C-alpha positions as CSV (number, residue, x, y, z in Angstrom):
1,M,-28.2,-46.3,42.7
2,K,-29.2,-45.0,46.1
3,A,-25.7,-45.8,47.5
4,F,-24.2,-43.9,44.6
5,W,-26.0,-40.7,45.4
6,I,-25.2,-41.0,49.1
7,T,-21.5,-41.4,48.2
8,V,-21.6,-38.4,45.9
9,L,-23.3,-36.2,48.5
10,A,-20.8,-37.3,51.2
11,L,-17.8,-36.5,49.0
12,G,-19.4,-33.2,47.9
13,S,-19.9,-32.1,51.6
14,L,-16.3,-33.1,52.4
15,G,-15.0,-30.9,49.5
16,S,-17.0,-27.9,50.6
17,A,-15.8,-28.3,54.2
18,A,-12.2,-28.4,53.1
19,A,-12.7,-25.2,51.0
20,Q,-13.8,-23.2,54.1
21,D,-11.2,-21.1,55.8
22,V,-9.8,-22.9,58.8
23,P,-8.9,-20.7,61.7
24,P,-5.2,-20.7,62.7
25,L,-4.1,-22.8,65.6
26,P,-3.8,-21.0,68.9
27,P,-0.3,-20.3,70.1
28,L,1.3,-23.3,71.8
29,R,2.1,-23.2,75.5
30,G,5.0,-24.3,77.6
31,D,7.9,-26.1,75.9
32,A,6.2,-26.2,72.6
33,A,5.7,-22.4,72.3
34,S,7.7,-20.5,69.7
35,L,10.3,-17.9,70.6
36,K,7.9,-15.2,69.1
37,D,5.0,-16.3,71.4
38,T,7.3,-16.7,74.4
39,M,8.7,-13.2,73.9
40,K,5.2,-11.8,73.4
41,F,4.2,-13.4,76.7
42,L,7.2,-11.9,78.5
43,Q,6.6,-8.5,77.0
44,D,3.0,-8.5,78.2
45,K,3.7,-9.9,81.7
46,L,7.0,-8.3,82.8
47,P,5.9,-4.6,83.0
48,G,4.3,-3.6,86.3
49,K,4.7,-1.8,89.6
50,V,5.2,-3.3,93.0
51,N,5.1,-1.4,96.3
52,F,6.3,-3.0,99.5
53,I,7.9,-2.4,102.9
54,I,10.9,-4.2,104.3
55,Y,11.1,-4.7,108.0
56,P,14.7,-5.7,108.9
57,H,15.5,-7.4,112.2
58,N,18.8,-8.2,114.0
59,N,18.2,-11.7,115.4
60,V,21.3,-11.6,117.7
61,A,20.6,-8.2,119.3
62,G,16.8,-8.8,119.1
63,T,16.3,-5.3,117.6
64,D,14.3,-4.0,114.7
65,L,16.1,-1.8,112.2
66,P,14.2,1.1,110.4
67,S,11.7,-0.1,107.9
68,I,12.3,0.6,104.2
69,K,9.5,1.6,101.8
70,R,10.1,0.6,98.2
71,S,8.3,1.2,94.9
72,I,9.7,-0.5,91.8
73,E,8.2,0.0,88.4
74,V,9.2,-1.8,85.1
75,S,8.0,-0.2,81.9
76,N,8.7,0.3,78.2
77,M,9.2,-3.5,77.6
78,S,10.5,-4.4,74.2
79,A,11.2,-8.0,73.1
80,D,13.4,-8.5,70.1
81,T,13.2,-12.1,68.8
82,D,15.8,-11.5,66.1
83,R,18.5,-10.4,68.6
84,C,17.1,-12.6,71.5
85,R,17.0,-9.4,73.6
86,I,14.6,-7.9,76.1
87,G,14.9,-4.2,76.9
88,Y,13.1,-2.3,79.6
89,H,13.1,0.8,81.9
90,V,13.1,0.5,85.7
91,R,12.3,3.1,88.3
92,I,13.2,2.4,91.9
93,D,11.9,4.7,94.6
94,N,13.2,4.2,98.1
95,G,10.5,6.4,99.5
96,K,12.5,8.8,101.6
97,N,13.2,11.7,99.2
98,T,13.8,12.5,95.6
99,N,17.5,11.7,96.0
100,N,16.6,8.0,96.5
101,I,15.0,7.6,93.1
102,V,17.0,5.6,90.5
103,E,15.9,5.3,86.9
104,K,17.7,3.4,84.2
105,D,17.3,1.3,81.1
106,N,18.3,-2.3,81.2
107,E,18.6,-5.1,78.7
108,I,18.9,-8.8,78.8
109,F,20.6,-10.8,76.0
110,L,19.0,-14.2,76.4
111,K,22.0,-16.0,75.0
112,Q,24.1,-14.7,77.9
113,V,21.7,-15.8,80.6
114,R,23.1,-18.6,82.7
115,E,20.6,-19.0,85.5
116,I,17.0,-18.1,86.3
117,T,15.6,-18.6,89.8
118,L,12.4,-17.8,91.6
119,I,12.6,-16.8,95.3
120,P,10.5,-14.9,97.8
121,L,12.1,-11.5,98.4
122,D,12.5,-12.0,102.2
123,Q,14.6,-15.1,101.5
124,L,16.6,-13.3,98.9
125,L,17.4,-10.5,101.3
126,Q,18.4,-12.9,104.0
127,R,20.7,-14.8,101.6
128,T,22.2,-11.5,100.4
129,D,22.9,-10.3,104.0
130,A,24.4,-13.7,104.9
131,E,26.8,-13.5,101.9
132,A,27.8,-10.0,103.0
133,G,28.8,-11.3,106.4
134,H,25.5,-10.6,108.3
135,P,23.8,-13.9,108.9
136,E,22.1,-12.4,112.0
137,R,19.9,-10.2,109.9
138,S,16.4,-11.2,108.7
139,A,13.6,-9.3,107.0
140,K,9.9,-9.4,106.7
141,V,8.4,-8.1,103.4
142,D,4.9,-6.8,103.4
143,P,3.1,-7.7,101.2
144,P,5.0,-10.8,100.2
145,I,6.9,-10.2,96.9
146,F,8.2,-13.0,94.6
147,V,11.4,-12.3,92.6
148,V,12.5,-13.8,89.3
149,V,16.3,-13.5,89.3
150,V,18.1,-13.5,86.0
151,K,21.9,-14.0,86.1
152,N,24.1,-13.5,83.1
153,D,27.7,-14.5,82.1
154,A,29.2,-11.8,84.2
155,N,27.2,-13.1,87.2
156,A,25.3,-9.9,87.2
157,S,21.6,-10.2,88.3
158,L,18.5,-8.5,87.0
159,L,15.3,-8.8,89.2
160,F,11.7,-8.8,88.3
161,R,9.2,-8.6,91.2
162,F,5.7,-9.8,91.4
163,Y,2.8,-9.8,94.0
164,E,1.6,-13.2,92.7
165,D,3.7,-16.3,93.0
166,T,1.8,-18.1,90.2
167,L,2.6,-15.2,87.7
168,A,6.2,-15.1,88.9
169,D,6.4,-18.9,88.3
170,R,4.9,-18.6,84.8
171,V,7.3,-15.7,83.9
172,S,10.3,-17.7,85.3
173,K,9.4,-20.7,83.1
174,A,8.8,-18.6,80.0
175,M,12.1,-16.8,80.5
176,Q,13.9,-20.1,80.9
177,H,12.2,-21.4,77.7
178,A,13.2,-18.2,75.8
179,V,16.8,-18.6,77.0
180,E,16.9,-22.2,75.8
181,L,15.5,-21.2,72.4
182,C,18.2,-18.5,72.1
183,G,21.1,-20.9,73.0
184,G,21.7,-19.6,76.5
185,G,21.6,-21.4,79.8
186,N,24.0,-23.1,82.1
187,S,26.8,-24.9,80.3
188,E,28.1,-26.7,83.4
189,P,27.4,-30.5,83.3
190,F,26.2,-30.6,86.9
């Protein structure tokens, strides 16, 4: 009889525990995250402002070129999961006068993205100079800036700049995951 009542009490407590509201699971991270959660992460982490100075140098002549002060701000982020689209506003200030300020709206259709890379800005500048026929140029960027480069079908690039390499890496991985969920990415076999 005692065993009967213990069983009844145990089953009754299980029933009341199941009737309680169970909190929803937290959003998944990494490759298991949904497109909605990934886009929310990108919408929260992509806006920001970075200020830096570029100190160009000619390695052959051994001369320094004039420094360039830059301020780049990304704002008005909107992530549309239905269209697999990220829209934003960018303001680039070259620091010399008001004629050097560029403002425009950009958008990324994730299905059209073919490549996402993460690179320090000084290396990106040196690569760009070398491709333009000036391998003798190098640049120091202060403070160090890390760039997430997003290339699309037309081989056009959109750049997102960060002070922190860890945040840049997380954004790069989230962007790649969103691209994969939207059916984009590199279609080449190798």
